[in-house]
N, C-alpha and C positions, 0 to 999 in steps of 0.2 A: 396488553402490551405485546407487540410483535417481536419475534426473535430475529436477530440479524446474524448473518454469516460473514466470516472474514472475506474480504475482496468484493463484497456486494455493495451496491449503492444504498445509502440511507436516505429515506424521504421523510421530511417533516414539513407538512403543509406544502407550500410552493418551493421549499428549499430542498435541493438534491445535493448530497455530498457523495462524490465518487472517488474511490481510492485508485491510484495508479501504482502498480506493483512491478518489481523486477524479479524474475525467476532465475535462480542459479541452479545448474545441474552439473554434478561432477560424478563421472563414472571412471573407476580405475580397476585395473587388474592387479590383484595382490596374490602372488603365488598361483594357486590353481583356482582362485575365487575371483568373482567380479563383485565390486562393491559400488553402490550408487547412493548419492546423497542429493536431495533436492530441497531448496529453501526459497521462500518468498520474502521479499523485503519491501516495505512501502517507500516510494520515492517522491510521490506528490499526491495532492488532493485537489480535485476539481470541484468547485462550488458553483452550482447553477441556481439562479433565482430569476424571476420574471424581469428584473432590471439589469441582468447581465451575468457573465460567466467569469470566474476568477480561478487562477491556478496558484497553489501554494507549494513551492518546492521544499520538501522535507529534508532533502540531503544538504541543502545550502543553509539550513537553519542551525544556529549555534545556541546552546543554552544560555539564558541570561545569567549574568553574574552580578551580584550586588543589588542595591535598591534601584 
């Protein structure tokens, strides 16, 4: 079994799943110090197959409620 890394495409046969990420970087000066924070968040997934390419928007998805 191969190991996957965050942000890297996953290949299963002819199926390729590619994540699309947004990076947030915040740098602030607090007193005599400089503080930086970086964060990645998934925003979409691109699915590629021999029959076509699809994009799934993860930000627009709402969790299902009920049956």
